[in-house]
C-alpha positions in Angstrom: 24.1 194.9 158.6 24.2 191.2 158.0 20.7 190.6 159.3 19.4 193.5 157.1 20.9 191.8 154.0 19.2 188.5 155.0 15.9 190.2 155.4 16.3 192.1 152.1 17.1 188.8 150.4 13.8 187.3 151.8 11.8 190.3 150.6 13.5 190.1 147.2 12.5 186.4 147.1 8.9 187.3 147.8 8.7 188.9 144.4 7.5 185.8 142.6 8.0 186.0 138.9 4.8 184.2 137.8 2.6 186.2 140.0 4.2 189.5 139.0 4.0 188.8 135.3 0.5 187.4 135.8 -0.6 190.7 137.4 0.9 192.7 134.6 -1.0 190.5 132.1 -4.4 191.3 133.5 -4.4 189.6 136.8 -3.6 186.0 135.8 -2.9 183.9 139.0 -1.4 180.6 137.9 -1.9 179.2 141.4 -5.5 178.7 140.2 -4.4 176.9 137.0 -2.7 173.6 136.1 -0.8 172.1 139.1 -1.6 175.2 141.2 2.1 175.9 141.6 3.5 179.4 141.1 6.7 178.2 139.4 8.1 178.2 135.9 7.0 174.7 134.9 3.3 175.5 135.6 3.8 178.9 133.9 5.0 177.1 130.8 2.2 174.6 130.8 -0.6 177.1 131.3 0.6 180.4 129.8 3.2 179.5 127.2 6.9 180.1 126.4 7.0 183.9 126.5 5.3 184.0 129.9 7.5 181.3 131.3 10.7 183.0 130.0 10.0 186.2 132.0 9.1 184.1 135.0 12.3 182.2 134.9 14.3 185.4 134.3 12.9 187.1 137.4 13.2 184.0 139.6 16.7 183.2 138.6 17.7 186.9 138.6 16.6 187.4 142.2 18.5 184.4 143.4 21.6 185.8 141.7 21.1 189.2 143.2 20.9 187.7 146.8 24.2 185.8 146.6 26.0 187.7 143.9 25.2 191.3 144.8 23.6 191.6 148.3 26.0 189.2 149.9 28.7 188.1 147.4 30.5 184.9 148.3 34.1 185.5 149.4 36.8 183.1 150.7 37.0 185.0 154.1 34.5 184.6 156.9 31.8 185.7 157.7 31.0 186.5 154.1 30.7 182.9 153.1 28.1 182.3 155.8 26.3 185.5 154.9 26.0 184.4 151.3 24.6 181.1 152.5 22.1 182.8 154.7 21.0 185.2 151.9 20.7 182.3 149.5 18.4 180.3 151.7 16.5 183.5 152.6 15.8 184.3 149.0 14.5 180.8 148.4 12.3 180.9 151.4 10.9 184.2 150.1 10.0 182.5 146.9 8.4 179.6 148.6 6.6 181.7 151.3 6.3 185.1 149.7 5.2 187.9 152.0 3.5 189.8 149.2 1.4 186.9 148.0 -0.1 185.3 151.2 2.9 183.0 151.7 1.9 180.9 148.7 4.7 180.8 146.2 6.7 178.4 144.0 9.0 175.5 144.7 12.3 177.4 144.6 14.2 175.6 141.9 14.8 178.5 139.6 15.7 180.7 142.5 18.1 178.0 143.7 19.7 178.1 140.2 20.2 181.9 140.5 21.6 181.7 144.0 24.1 179.0 143.0 25.1 181.2 140.0 25.8 184.0 142.4 27.9 181.7 144.6 29.9 180.4 141.7 29.0 179.7 138.1 30.8 176.3 138.3 28.2 175.1 140.8 25.7 175.0 138.0 27.4 172.3 136.0 26.8 169.4 138.4 23.2 170.7 139.0 22.3 170.9 135.3 24.0 167.7 134.3 22.3 165.8 137.1 18.9 167.4 136.2 19.2 166.5 132.5 20.4 162.9 133.1 17.6 162.4 135.7 14.9 163.7 133.3 16.2 161.6 130.4 16.3 158.4 132.6 13.2 158.8 134.6 11.1 161.5 133.0 10.1 163.3 136.2 11.0 167.0 136.4 10.3 167.1 140.1 12.7 164.2 140.8 15.3 165.7 138.6 15.0 169.0 140.5 15.5 167.3 143.8 18.5 165.3 142.5 20.0 168.5 141.0 19.8 170.2 144.4 21.4 167.2 146.0 24.2 167.4 143.4 24.9 170.9 144.6 25.5 169.7 148.1 27.8 166.9 146.8 29.7 169.4 144.7 30.3 171.6 147.7 31.6 168.7 149.7 34.0 167.2 147.2 35.3 170.4 145.6 38.7 171.8 146.4 37.5 175.4 146.9 37.6 177.1 150.3 35.8 177.8 152.5 33.9 174.5 152.0 31.5 174.5 155.0 29.3 177.4 153.8 28.8 175.8 150.4 28.0 172.4 151.8 25.6 173.9 154.3 23.9 175.8 151.5 23.7 172.7 149.4 22.3 170.5 152.1 19.7 173.1 153.3 18.7 173.7 149.6 18.3 170.0 148.9 16.1 169.6 152.0 13.9 172.6 151.1 13.5 171.5 147.5 12.6 168.0 148.7 10.0 169.5 151.0 8.4 171.7 148.4 8.2 168.7 146.1 6.5 166.5 148.7 3.3 166.4 146.5 5.4 165.2 143.6 6.9 162.5 145.7 3.4 161.3 146.7 2.2 161.3 143.1 5.3 159.4 142.0 4.7 156.8 144.7 1.1 156.5 143.6 2.1 156.3 139.9 0.2 159.5 139.0 3.1 161.9 138.4 3.2 163.1 134.7 6.5 162.7 132.8 8.3 165.1 130.5 7.9 162.8 127.5 9.8 165.1 125.2 13.0 164.5 127.2 12.3 161.1 128.7 14.4 158.5 126.8 12.0 155.6 127.4 9.1 157.8 126.3 10.9 158.6 123.1 11.6 154.9 122.4 8.0 154.0 123.0 6.7 156.7 120.5 9.3 155.6 117.9 8.4 151.9 118.3 
């Protein structure tokens, strides 16, 4: 039964929001537009706010379903580990979707949903870290990686039990998010990564100067 839930989570993750909404809107494939990524950021940049809203709703929702409904997190074993496995599986489904030739998004929105299913309190360190990183550095990709790392730290320093499944989920998620953002890392090192200038504090200061 546990393996069936993990497989179901992967198949659920393979329903990529941007590709599903794009198909309903006349066959739009955002992997051929903008950055070529099937995630919410590229959806917003290439298709607008309404399109991106539905994309985020689907991608966050499936993450929550995996850890909040298919394998809800409990303080007794093996349920904590099952929720961890389902959370990672739904993210892998999003990154490597079976239905779309194994070419999906970067997994950030799905991670948010999975963390929400594990415990809404996990979102606070993630979102605060993400926002602070964007304001200080202006890079959405870097903020996403640091937000995922904050989840691992929150699992390690928190007082909840069992701690090991949450720490494991956080570490594996951070590694996966860093891997899916490897092109962003390369562009940042080359000085070619675009910044979110509407949130970047230094960018705001430069425009107001």
